C-alpha positions as a LaTeX table, in Angstrom:
\begin{tabular}{lrrr}
\hline
Residue & $x$ (\AA) & $y$ (\AA) & $z$ (\AA) \\
\hline
Met1 & 89.60 & 117.05 & 114.91 \\
Thr2 & 86.35 & 118.39 & 113.54 \\
Lys3 & 83.03 & 116.63 & 114.06 \\
Ile4 & 82.87 & 116.01 & 110.30 \\
Arg5 & 86.19 & 114.17 & 110.32 \\
Ala6 & 85.23 & 112.21 & 113.43 \\
Leu7 & 81.95 & 111.09 & 111.83 \\
Arg8 & 83.72 & 110.25 & 108.58 \\
Ile9 & 86.27 & 108.07 & 110.39 \\
Glu10 & 83.58 & 106.53 & 112.59 \\
Asn11 & 81.75 & 105.51 & 109.40 \\
Asp12 & 84.99 & 104.12 & 107.91 \\
Leu13 & 85.03 & 106.56 & 104.99 \\
Thr14 & 87.93 & 108.28 & 103.31 \\
Ala15 & 87.51 & 111.91 & 102.35 \\
Lys16 & 87.33 & 110.84 & 98.71 \\
Asp17 & 84.61 & 108.30 & 99.49 \\
Leu18 & 82.56 & 110.88 & 101.37 \\
Ala19 & 82.97 & 113.47 & 98.62 \\
Arg20 & 81.90 & 110.91 & 96.03 \\
Asn21 & 78.82 & 109.96 & 98.10 \\
Leu22 & 77.86 & 113.61 & 98.48 \\
Lys23 & 78.66 & 114.39 & 94.84 \\
Ile24 & 80.93 & 117.28 & 95.77 \\
Asn25 & 84.53 & 118.09 & 94.96 \\
Ala26 & 86.99 & 116.31 & 97.26 \\
Ser27 & 89.10 & 119.44 & 97.65 \\
Ser28 & 86.04 & 121.43 & 98.72 \\
Leu29 & 85.30 & 118.83 & 101.37 \\
Ser30 & 88.92 & 118.93 & 102.53 \\
Tyr31 & 88.86 & 122.73 & 102.91 \\
Val32 & 85.63 & 122.59 & 104.90 \\
Glu33 & 86.74 & 119.65 & 107.03 \\
Asn34 & 90.04 & 121.35 & 107.88 \\
Arg35 & 88.39 & 124.72 & 108.66 \\
Arg36 & 90.19 & 126.46 & 105.79 \\
Ala37 & 86.92 & 127.55 & 104.18 \\
Arg38 & 83.32 & 128.16 & 105.13 \\
Ala39 & 80.82 & 125.55 & 104.00 \\
Ser40 & 78.25 & 126.56 & 101.44 \\
Asp41 & 74.58 & 126.00 & 102.23 \\
Lys42 & 74.60 & 123.05 & 99.82 \\
Ile43 & 77.56 & 121.34 & 101.48 \\
Arg44 & 76.21 & 121.96 & 105.00 \\
His45 & 72.88 & 120.44 & 104.02 \\
Lys46 & 74.44 & 117.43 & 102.31 \\
Leu47 & 76.73 & 116.67 & 105.25 \\
Ser48 & 74.02 & 117.01 & 107.88 \\
Cys49 & 71.63 & 114.80 & 105.90 \\
Phe50 & 74.30 & 112.18 & 105.18 \\
Phe51 & 75.30 & 111.86 & 108.84 \\
Gly52 & 71.78 & 112.38 & 110.17 \\
Val53 & 72.68 & 115.26 & 112.47 \\
Ala54 & 71.60 & 118.89 & 112.73 \\
Glu55 & 73.75 & 121.43 & 110.90 \\
Gln56 & 74.40 & 123.14 & 114.24 \\
Glu57 & 76.23 & 120.02 & 115.42 \\
Leu58 & 78.69 & 120.30 & 112.51 \\
Phe59 & 79.07 & 124.05 & 111.98 \\
Asp60 & 79.41 & 127.22 & 114.01 \\
Gly61 & 77.52 & 130.44 & 113.28 \\
Glu62 & 80.15 & 131.44 & 110.70 \\
Arg63 & 79.68 & 128.16 & 108.78 \\
Tyr64 & 83.06 & 126.75 & 109.82 \\
Ala65 & 83.29 & 123.11 & 110.85 \\
Ile66 & 83.42 & 122.53 & 114.59 \\
\hline
\end{tabular}
């Protein structure tokens, strides 16, 4: 389980709810959360701000979720 998914569940959010809050496409969030795609700078920033954590806590050096 990625840190993003763990934080999402901890905050009682569905993937659709989180995507809606971040104003991003739900499928984009799913790909990032499941490590199928690298996160764009925009998505990394939005996720780190939303959860109040540093980007390094959510993503590795290749911009994949950890």
